[in-house]
Backbone as numpy.savetxt, mean C-alpha at the origin, in Angstrom:
# Nx Ny Nz CAx CAy CAz Cx Cy Cz
8.18 13.10 1.71 7.26 12.88 2.75 5.97 13.63 2.25
4.63 13.07 2.29 3.51 13.82 1.93 2.54 14.04 3.06
1.93 15.24 3.23 1.16 15.39 4.12 -0.12 16.39 3.80
-1.23 16.11 4.42 -2.18 17.12 4.15 -3.33 16.89 5.21
-4.26 17.75 5.22 -5.26 17.66 6.33 -6.68 17.77 5.69
-7.63 16.98 6.36 -8.96 16.92 5.95 -9.83 17.28 7.08
-10.83 18.14 7.07 -11.73 18.37 8.13 -11.21 19.26 9.01
-11.84 19.37 10.40 -11.55 20.16 11.28 -10.55 19.65 12.21
-9.88 20.31 13.14 -8.98 19.80 14.01 -9.72 18.93 15.03
-9.08 17.93 15.74 -9.70 16.95 16.47 -8.93 16.71 17.74
-9.77 16.73 18.86 -8.86 16.38 20.17 -9.25 14.88 20.40
-8.24 13.94 20.50 -8.22 12.74 20.61 -8.41 12.20 22.31
-9.36 11.59 22.66 -9.64 11.46 24.14 -9.08 10.12 24.42
-8.86 9.03 23.41 -8.38 7.74 23.79 -7.46 7.42 22.65
-6.43 6.67 22.75 -5.50 6.33 21.86 -6.11 5.16 20.99
-5.74 5.01 19.68 -6.15 3.83 18.95 -5.88 2.69 19.77
-6.88 1.52 19.68 -6.66 0.30 20.44 -5.36 -0.44 19.79
-4.70 -0.04 18.77 -3.73 -0.87 18.15 -2.51 0.14 18.06
-1.57 -0.17 17.94 -0.27 0.39 17.40 0.41 -0.40 16.49
1.24 0.22 15.57 1.94 -0.36 14.62 2.90 -1.42 15.05
3.26 -1.55 16.36 4.11 -2.41 16.91 3.34 -3.88 16.90
1.84 -3.68 16.79 1.18 -5.03 16.60 0.76 -5.49 15.29
1.33 -4.70 14.32 1.16 -5.10 12.86 2.31 -5.47 12.14
3.15 -6.35 12.65 4.26 -6.89 11.97 3.71 -7.97 11.01
4.48 -8.14 9.86 4.32 -9.33 8.93 4.48 -10.53 9.65
3.57 -11.51 9.42 3.71 -12.84 9.99 3.91 -13.69 8.91
5.08 -14.10 8.65 5.57 -14.97 7.59 6.56 -16.06 8.23
6.53 -17.20 7.61 7.48 -18.33 8.12 8.92 -17.96 7.78
9.96 -18.52 8.26 11.32 -18.09 7.87 11.55 -18.64 6.43
12.51 -17.86 5.78 12.67 -18.06 4.39 14.18 -17.84 4.10
14.68 -18.92 3.21 16.22 -18.76 3.12 16.44 -18.89 1.49
15.41 -18.98 0.63 15.49 -19.18 -0.75 15.99 -17.68 -1.29
16.01 -17.75 -2.74 16.51 -16.69 -3.23 15.49 -15.56 -3.34
15.90 -14.33 -3.29 15.07 -13.16 -3.37 14.78 -12.87 -4.88
13.37 -12.43 -4.79 13.01 -11.92 -6.29 13.01 -10.45 -6.37
13.54 -9.93 -7.49 13.63 -8.56 -7.59 12.17 -7.93 -7.98
11.91 -6.82 -7.57 10.38 -6.07 -7.64 10.54 -4.74 -8.01
9.76 -4.11 -8.73 9.50 -2.77 -8.86 8.33 -2.35 -8.56
8.05 -1.21 -7.83 6.62 -0.99 -7.36 6.38 0.47 -8.29
5.21 0.30 -8.94 4.80 1.63 -9.60 3.75 2.15 -8.85
3.65 3.52 -8.65 2.76 4.15 -7.63 1.37 3.71 -8.01
0.70 3.19 -6.79 -0.68 2.89 -6.93 -1.51 4.07 -7.37
-2.67 3.75 -8.19 -3.57 4.83 -8.53 -4.38 5.05 -7.35
-4.63 6.43 -7.23 -5.55 6.69 -5.99 -7.04 6.71 -6.59
-7.83 5.94 -6.23 -9.27 5.87 -6.71 -10.18 6.09 -5.56
-9.68 6.62 -4.46 -10.40 6.91 -3.23 -11.16 8.22 -3.63
-12.12 8.56 -2.65 -12.83 9.77 -2.74 -12.08 11.10 -2.55
-10.86 10.85 -1.95 -9.89 11.94 -1.86 -9.17 11.95 -3.03
-9.17 13.12 -3.86 -8.48 13.10 -5.13 -7.12 13.79 -4.69
-6.14 13.04 -4.42 -4.75 13.44 -4.04 -3.90 12.58 -4.45
-2.95 12.66 -5.37 -1.97 11.68 -5.90 -0.92 11.31 -4.75
-0.77 12.15 -3.71 0.06 11.74 -2.64 -0.33 10.45 -1.92
-1.68 10.22 -2.01 -2.06 9.03 -1.35 -1.41 7.77 -2.08
-1.56 7.76 -3.34 -0.95 6.71 -3.92 0.54 6.44 -3.81
1.39 7.52 -3.80 2.70 7.53 -3.51 3.16 7.14 -2.05
2.22 7.44 -1.23 2.54 7.15 0.30 2.27 5.69 0.45
1.17 5.23 0.02 0.78 3.58 0.21 1.88 2.95 -0.43
2.19 3.42 -1.71 3.35 2.49 -2.39 4.66 2.52 -1.78
4.97 3.60 -0.84 6.28 3.54 -0.19 5.95 2.67 0.98
4.98 2.45 1.47 4.53 1.51 2.67 4.59 0.12 1.95
4.34 -0.05 0.93 4.38 -1.37 0.23 5.83 -1.69 0.03
6.56 -0.90 -0.37 7.95 -0.98 -0.49 8.81 -1.59 0.66
8.51 -0.83 1.71 9.09 -1.23 3.12 8.61 -2.67 3.42
7.15 -2.86 3.35 6.74 -4.27 3.78 7.40 -5.36 2.80
7.54 -5.05 1.53 8.08 -6.15 0.71 9.60 -6.32 1.15
10.34 -5.37 1.44 11.73 -5.51 1.93 11.74 -6.46 3.15
10.82 -5.93 4.12 10.83 -6.73 5.39 10.21 -8.04 5.30
9.66 -8.31 4.27 9.04 -9.87 4.24 10.31 -10.90 3.93
11.49 -10.19 3.60 12.70 -11.37 3.25 12.53 -11.95 1.88
11.51 -11.71 1.28 11.37 -12.51 -0.19 11.66 -11.60 -1.44
11.88 -10.37 -1.20 11.98 -9.47 -2.28 13.12 -8.45 -2.18
13.76 -8.17 -3.30 14.71 -7.16 -3.33 14.12 -5.83 -4.28
13.71 -4.76 -3.65 13.15 -3.69 -4.37 14.07 -2.96 -5.29
13.89 -2.68 -6.52 14.85 -2.01 -7.23 14.43 -0.45 -7.23
15.36 0.35 -7.43 15.10 1.68 -7.21 14.37 2.19 -8.42
13.21 3.05 -8.22 12.35 3.56 -9.30 13.23 4.59 -10.08
12.77 4.75 -11.23 13.37 5.64 -12.11 12.08 6.48 -12.83
11.92 7.63 -12.40 10.78 8.41 -12.73 10.81 8.80 -14.29
12.13 9.10 -14.66 12.21 9.36 -15.98 11.95 8.34 -17.07
12.40 7.12 -16.61 12.08 5.82 -17.40 10.59 5.65 -17.39
9.78 5.66 -16.27 8.46 5.53 -16.21 7.79 6.50 -16.99
8.04 7.96 -17.00 7.46 8.87 -17.80 7.53 8.57 -19.35
8.75 8.01 -19.59 8.95 7.79 -20.96 7.95 6.47 -21.52
7.93 5.53 -20.69 7.07 4.50 -21.09 5.65 4.90 -21.09
5.12 5.51 -19.97 3.80 6.00 -19.94 3.47 6.89 -21.22
4.43 7.71 -21.60 4.17 8.59 -22.85 3.99 7.65 -24.04
4.90 6.64 -24.12 4.91 5.80 -25.28 3.37 4.99 -25.31
3.06 4.75 -24.10 1.71 3.98 -24.08 0.51 4.93 -23.98
0.76 6.39 -24.03 -0.49 7.39 -23.94 -0.79 7.08 -22.49
-0.26 7.12 -21.41 -0.70 6.93 -20.02 0.00 8.06 -19.29
-0.93 8.57 -18.45 -0.17 9.43 -17.23 0.13 8.43 -16.19
1.01 8.98 -15.26 1.39 8.19 -14.24 0.11 7.74 -13.27
-1.07 8.56 -13.43 -2.26 8.08 -12.71 -3.18 7.31 -13.53
-2.74 6.95 -14.75 -3.64 6.15 -15.59 -3.53 4.72 -15.29
-4.36 3.95 -15.85 -4.34 2.53 -15.64 -3.16 1.78 -16.37
-2.47 0.92 -15.59 -1.37 0.25 -16.11 -1.69 -1.22 -16.32
-1.58 -1.44 -17.62 -1.67 -3.09 -17.95 -0.61 -3.84 -17.63
-0.86 -5.18 -17.39 0.19 -6.08 -17.28 1.36 -5.96 -18.25
1.08 -5.79 -19.56 2.06 -5.86 -20.56 2.86 -4.31 -20.25
2.31 -3.21 -19.98 3.08 -1.97 -19.57 3.85 -2.24 -18.29
3.31 -2.95 -17.34 4.25 -3.09 -16.01 5.34 -4.06 -16.36
5.11 -5.08 -17.28 6.36 -5.83 -17.78 7.27 -5.05 -18.42
6.93 -4.27 -19.15 7.85 -3.34 -19.98 8.71 -2.50 -18.91
7.99 -2.01 -18.10 8.61 -1.12 -16.86 9.56 -1.97 -16.12
9.29 -2.96 -15.67 10.03 -4.11 -14.85 11.26 -4.42 -15.66
11.26 -4.56 -16.83 12.42 -5.02 -17.75 13.51 -3.76 -17.86
12.83 -2.72 -18.15 13.62 -1.39 -18.09 14.39 -1.09 -16.69
13.78 -1.58 -15.67 14.26 -1.24 -14.29 15.26 -2.44 -13.74
15.09 -3.62 -14.61 15.77 -4.77 -14.01 15.24 -5.67 -13.03
13.94 -5.53 -13.07 13.11 -6.27 -12.07 12.53 -7.52 -12.62
12.49 -8.49 -11.81 11.69 -9.73 -12.33 10.21 -9.71 -12.22
9.81 -8.94 -11.23 8.37 -8.76 -11.04 8.13 -7.22 -10.86
6.71 -6.78 -11.04 6.52 -5.47 -10.71 5.13 -5.43 -9.97
5.08 -4.54 -9.04 3.56 -4.35 -8.42 2.90 -3.05 -8.95
1.49 -3.37 -9.39 0.86 -2.22 -9.87 -0.67 -2.47 -9.13
-1.34 -1.46 -9.02 -2.65 -1.57 -8.56 -3.23 -0.16 -8.10
-4.24 -0.08 -7.16 -5.05 0.78 -6.96 -5.31 1.01 -5.32
-5.62 2.22 -4.93 -6.00 2.44 -3.62 -7.65 2.66 -3.85
-8.31 1.67 -3.33 -9.64 1.73 -3.73 -10.60 2.53 -2.66
-10.04 2.44 -1.47 -10.78 3.41 -0.20 -9.77 3.72 0.61
-9.97 4.87 1.07 -8.95 5.50 2.00 -9.72 6.72 2.73
-10.12 6.50 4.02 -10.65 7.41 4.77 -11.67 7.06 5.79
-12.38 7.94 6.34 -13.47 7.59 7.21 -14.69 6.74 6.54
-14.73 5.51 7.29 -15.76 4.78 6.87 -17.04 4.96 7.49
-17.09 5.26 8.83 -18.28 5.62 9.65 -17.90 6.15 10.98
-18.83 6.99 11.43 -18.84 7.57 12.73 -19.95 7.22 13.52
-19.85 6.94 14.81 -20.95 6.79 15.69 -21.52 8.22 16.12
-22.85 8.23 16.64 -23.35 9.29 17.27 -22.64 9.84 18.47
-22.71 11.14 18.83 -22.06 11.70 19.97 -22.64 11.23 21.30
-21.90 10.99 22.14 -22.39 10.38 23.58 -22.52 11.49 24.50
-23.57 12.11 25.00 -23.54 13.15 25.97 -23.16 14.41 25.40
-23.37 15.54 26.25 -23.02 16.95 25.92 -21.35 16.93 25.77
-20.86 17.29 24.67 -19.57 17.56 24.53 -18.92 16.05 24.61
-19.53 15.04 24.40 -18.92 13.64 24.64 -18.25 13.23 23.28
-17.68 12.22 23.31 -16.79 11.65 21.97 -17.73 10.77 21.18
-17.14 10.56 20.03 -17.79 9.70 19.14 -16.68 8.84 18.59
-16.99 7.52 18.05 -16.12 6.61 17.56 -16.16 6.77 15.94
-14.69 7.09 15.71 -14.52 7.01 14.16 -13.74 5.94 13.68
-14.28 5.27 12.68 -13.65 3.95 12.01 -13.15 4.46 10.58
-11.69 4.28 10.51 -11.27 4.42 9.10 -11.07 3.05 8.41
-11.09 3.33 7.20 -11.01 1.98 6.30 -9.96 2.17 5.16
-9.18 1.15 4.74 -8.38 1.35 3.66 -8.45 0.24 2.82
-8.51 0.30 1.45 -8.65 -0.98 0.71 -7.64 -0.77 -0.47
-6.83 -1.83 -0.49 -5.88 -1.81 -1.69 -6.02 -2.98 -2.48
-6.02 -2.69 -3.78 -6.12 -3.84 -4.79 -4.71 -3.81 -5.73
-4.11 -4.80 -5.53 -2.71 -4.78 -6.17 -2.37 -6.15 -6.82
-1.57 -6.14 -7.73 -1.23 -7.27 -8.66 0.31 -7.33 -8.68
0.83 -8.53 -8.69 2.17 -8.74 -8.95 2.55 -9.54 -10.21
3.26 -8.79 -11.19 3.19 -8.95 -12.57 4.65 -9.73 -12.83
4.70 -10.84 -13.55 5.79 -11.40 -14.02 6.46 -10.54 -15.32
7.45 -9.98 -15.16 8.08 -9.17 -16.29 8.33 -10.04 -17.49
8.68 -11.31 -17.26 8.99 -12.10 -18.71 7.77 -12.49 -19.42
6.54 -12.80 -18.71 5.53 -13.26 -19.40 4.47 -12.20 -19.41
4.51 -11.25 -18.53 3.31 -10.34 -18.38 2.16 -10.99 -17.77
2.32 -12.09 -17.06 1.35 -12.86 -16.43 1.19 -12.15 -14.98
0.02 -12.37 -14.48 -0.17 -12.01 -12.91 0.13 -13.10 -12.20
1.14 -13.04 -11.47 1.61 -14.18 -10.43 0.40 -14.10 -9.17
0.09 -12.92 -8.73 -0.69 -12.76 -7.51 -1.58 -11.50 -7.63
-2.83 -11.68 -7.64 -3.89 -10.58 -7.63 -4.35 -10.45 -6.11
-4.28 -9.54 -5.45 -4.59 -9.65 -4.05 -5.43 -8.11 -3.69
-6.21 -8.27 -2.72 -7.08 -7.17 -2.14 -6.73 -7.20 -0.52
-6.31 -5.97 -0.27 -6.00 -5.84 1.28 -6.84 -5.00 1.99
-7.63 -5.24 3.02 -8.42 -4.50 3.73 -8.13 -4.24 5.12
-7.96 -3.04 5.52 -7.67 -2.52 6.89 -8.62 -1.45 7.48
-8.98 -1.74 8.67 -9.73 -0.87 9.44 -9.24 -0.72 10.83
-9.67 0.55 11.37 -9.09 0.91 12.75 -10.13 1.87 13.31
-10.24 1.97 14.55 -11.26 2.96 15.34 -10.57 3.73 16.41
-11.17 4.84 16.68 -10.80 5.63 17.92 -11.74 6.50 18.26
-11.59 6.93 19.41 -12.65 7.92 20.00 -12.13 9.43 19.78
-13.19 10.26 19.47 -12.61 11.58 19.27 -13.60 12.55 19.52
-13.37 13.93 19.68 -14.35 14.93 19.75 -14.73 15.78 18.54
-13.89 15.19 17.39 -14.14 15.97 16.19 -13.88 15.19 14.95
-14.38 15.27 13.90 -14.26 14.45 12.56 -13.08 15.10 11.73
-12.11 14.24 11.83 -10.87 15.07 11.17 -10.01 13.68 10.81
-9.10 13.74 9.71 -8.07 12.98 9.47 -6.89 13.75 9.22
-5.60 13.66 10.04 -4.52 14.29 9.93 -3.43 13.16 9.77
-2.58 13.24 8.56 -1.70 12.25 8.28 -0.57 12.87 7.60
0.54 12.08 7.91 1.88 12.71 7.31 2.51 11.23 7.02
2.63 10.76 5.60 3.22 9.44 5.32 4.69 9.60 5.76
5.03 8.27 6.37 6.47 8.11 6.64 6.94 8.72 8.02
6.12 9.17 8.85 6.21 9.53 10.02 5.77 8.65 11.04
6.32 8.65 12.34 5.86 7.94 13.46 4.44 8.56 13.81
4.07 9.60 13.81 2.84 10.16 14.11 1.71 9.60 13.09
1.89 9.57 11.93 1.07 8.96 10.95 0.82 7.37 11.26
1.87 6.67 11.46 1.88 5.17 11.81 0.94 5.03 12.96
0.80 5.76 13.87 -0.01 5.61 15.18 -1.43 6.16 14.85
-1.71 6.76 13.96 -3.16 7.11 13.61 -4.12 5.95 13.36
-5.39 6.40 13.31 -6.23 5.13 12.82 -6.09 4.86 11.47
-5.98 6.00 10.52 -5.77 5.68 9.07 -4.43 5.05 8.88
-3.41 5.49 9.65 -1.93 4.77 9.36 -2.08 3.33 9.73
-2.82 2.95 10.82 -2.95 1.58 11.15 -3.76 0.82 10.10
-4.83 1.45 9.78 -5.64 0.82 8.65 -4.78 0.39 7.42
-4.08 1.49 7.08 -3.28 1.46 5.96 -2.08 0.06 6.06
-1.44 0.20 7.20 -0.53 -0.73 7.38 -1.16 -2.21 7.46
-2.46 -2.45 7.94 -3.23 -3.64 7.84 -3.40 -3.96 6.60
-3.90 -3.16 5.54 -4.03 -3.43 4.27 -2.84 -3.86 3.49
-1.73 -3.06 3.78 -0.52 -3.45 3.09 0.18 -4.66 3.45
-0.13 -5.03 4.83 0.65 -6.25 5.17 -0.23 -7.45 4.64
-1.59 -7.21 4.53 -2.27 -8.30 4.00 -1.90 -8.64 2.45
-1.83 -7.54 1.70 -1.28 -7.73 0.27 0.06 -8.42 0.03
1.04 -7.88 0.84 2.55 -8.41 0.92 2.48 -9.75 1.35
1.87 -10.08 2.52 1.90 -11.47 2.95 1.58 -12.37 1.73
0.34 -12.25 1.03 0.01 -12.95 0.11 1.02 -13.00 -1.20
1.81 -11.94 -1.53 2.49 -11.81 -2.54 3.71 -12.63 -2.17
4.23 -12.53 -0.97 5.49 -13.42 -0.55 5.19 -14.91 -0.45
4.05 -15.29 -0.19 3.76 -16.85 -0.03 3.39 -17.21 -1.46
2.94 -16.52 -2.41 2.65 -16.87 -3.73 4.01 -16.94 -4.53
4.85 -16.00 -4.28 6.33 -15.97 -5.09 7.01 -17.02 -4.53
6.88 -17.47 -3.26 7.77 -18.71 -2.48 7.33 -19.90 -3.08
5.94 -19.88 -3.47 5.29 -21.21 -3.93 5.44 -21.22 -5.54
5.71 -20.19 -6.18 5.55 -20.04 -7.65 6.44 -20.72 -8.42
6.07 -21.44 -9.44 7.23 -22.25 -10.19 8.32 -21.11 -10.72
8.01 -20.11 -11.16 9.02 -18.95 -11.54 10.15 -19.00 -10.39
9.94 -19.09 -9.26 10.68 -18.82 -8.28 11.62 -20.15 -8.05
11.06 -21.29 -8.22 11.69 -22.70 -8.27 12.72 -22.85 -9.23
12.29 -22.19 -10.58 13.17 -22.14 -11.68 14.53 -21.45 -11.34
14.32 -20.45 -10.67 15.40 -19.43 -10.43 16.47 -20.02 -9.39
15.81 -20.97 -8.58 16.52 -21.42 -7.47 17.37 -22.81 -7.86
17.11 -23.15 -9.15 17.74 -24.45 -9.53 19.20 -24.27 -9.86
């Protein structure tokens, strides 16, 4: 679990208009063969320089991939990843090419690999205060750019962008979040992240379902 705090403490005067209960994946029923997938931690390219953002969003991606019913997520092996990244002269926060991703996937026994970046993560805009001691509206925004790579060909099966936003009313400007907890899930940043993750995973799931690779595997 990763946690950190930004800004001053905030007193929320109204709950977010949405909850994660409203953010389930919307996919048609599926009874075909599941595709194995490995998830490499997303690079954090947001204005907040903290590697825990990449790991936290990646863990949410893993959960959504499993819940889609189209994927089997293989367990990550940090030692194997470090070895490959060292050979490629990459740090775990460096850019991962499709060829490197394919190599990682093969080592982990996965048919596909997810790589990408968290491009935006945080407060997008705030409105002006209303009245003395009044509240302001804070809007958070999360943008994820992710690619699903075929480990046999190193080709990109699906390249997607997920954009999530959520707003709430508060008396302070702050973001407090703890990945993997119910408290984080119900914050505006948690809701925005879930929206972005679900958009990406929904597109991945539909593309894999319709992809010729999957049709060959089901023969």
